[in-house]
C-alpha positions in Angstrom: 114.4 72.2 56.7 116.0 70.6 59.7 115.7 66.7 60.1 116.3 65.8 63.7 116.2 62.5 65.9 114.8 64.7 68.8 111.1 65.1 68.1 109.8 68.0 69.8 106.1 66.6 69.9 105.0 63.0 70.5 102.3 61.9 68.2 100.2 59.0 69.7 98.8 56.3 67.1 95.1 57.7 67.8 96.4 61.1 66.7 98.2 59.7 63.5 95.1 57.8 62.7 93.0 61.1 62.7 95.7 62.9 60.8 95.4 60.3 58.2 91.7 60.4 58.1 91.9 64.0 57.5 94.5 64.0 54.9 92.3 61.2 53.1 89.2 63.4 53.1 91.4 66.2 51.3 92.4 63.5 49.0 96.0 64.8 48.8 98.6 62.1 49.9 101.4 64.8 49.9 99.9 66.6 53.0 101.8 66.7 56.3 100.8 67.6 59.9 102.0 71.0 61.0 101.9 71.4 64.9 102.6 74.7 66.4 101.5 77.6 68.6 100.3 81.3 67.9 99.7 84.3 69.9 96.1 84.5 71.2 93.4 82.7 73.0 92.3 83.3 76.6 95.7 82.0 77.9 98.2 83.7 75.9 99.1 81.0 73.2 96.9 78.8 71.2 97.7 75.5 69.6 97.8 75.3 65.8 97.2 72.2 63.7 97.2 72.3 59.9 97.7 70.3 56.9 100.5 71.4 54.7 102.2 70.1 51.6 105.7 71.4 52.2 107.9 72.3 55.1 109.1 75.9 55.7 112.8 76.9 55.9 114.1 75.6 59.3 111.3 73.5 60.3 111.8 70.5 62.3 110.4 67.5 60.2 110.0 64.0 61.2 108.0 60.9 60.4 105.8 58.9 62.8 104.0 56.0 61.7 104.2 57.1 58.0 102.9 60.7 58.7 105.1 63.5 58.4 105.1 66.0 61.1 106.4 69.7 60.9 107.1 72.0 63.7 108.8 75.4 63.2 111.6 76.2 65.7 109.7 79.0 67.5 106.6 76.8 68.4 109.1 74.0 69.3 110.3 76.2 72.5 106.7 76.2 73.7 105.8 72.5 72.9 108.9 70.7 73.2 107.9 67.3 75.0 104.3 67.5 74.2 102.1 64.7 73.6 99.5 65.1 70.8 96.6 62.5 71.1 93.1 62.3 69.6 90.1 60.8 71.5 86.7 59.9 70.5 85.6 59.1 73.9 82.5 61.1 73.9 81.1 64.4 72.4 82.1 66.6 75.2 85.7 65.1 75.9 86.5 63.9 72.4 88.9 65.6 69.8 92.5 66.8 70.0 94.3 66.5 73.5 97.3 68.6 74.1 99.5 67.2 77.1 102.3 69.8 77.2 104.7 70.0 80.1 105.6 73.6 79.4 102.2 75.1 80.7 101.6 77.1 83.7 97.8 77.3 83.1 95.5 76.6 80.3 91.8 77.8 79.5 88.9 75.4 80.1 88.8 73.9 76.5 92.6 73.3 76.5 93.5 74.8 73.2 95.3 77.8 74.5 97.9 78.1 77.6 100.3 80.1 79.2 103.9 79.0 79.0 106.4 78.6 81.9 
């Protein structure tokens, strides 16, 4: 586990609040938010969000407004500088928002992308 002052992903207050709601539903206060990417999707890489209890070896771990965030080093190279947001604007545009400066193109739904 690597603790760092440089956070690869900026997590907005709305995203923190949504993650806390999901953690409360699981009734496990030890859960943390994992943010990452995996191969796949219509544009090459897909975003991954998960709730996990413990970091993996070499994870970048930091706390935002009391929420522990974990990012693996490989994913960090593709999402460094990204803002993770959550919107409840409406049914069509609501949900998780990935504002990633490392994207060349993304799919229509915004959950997969082609990195620079």
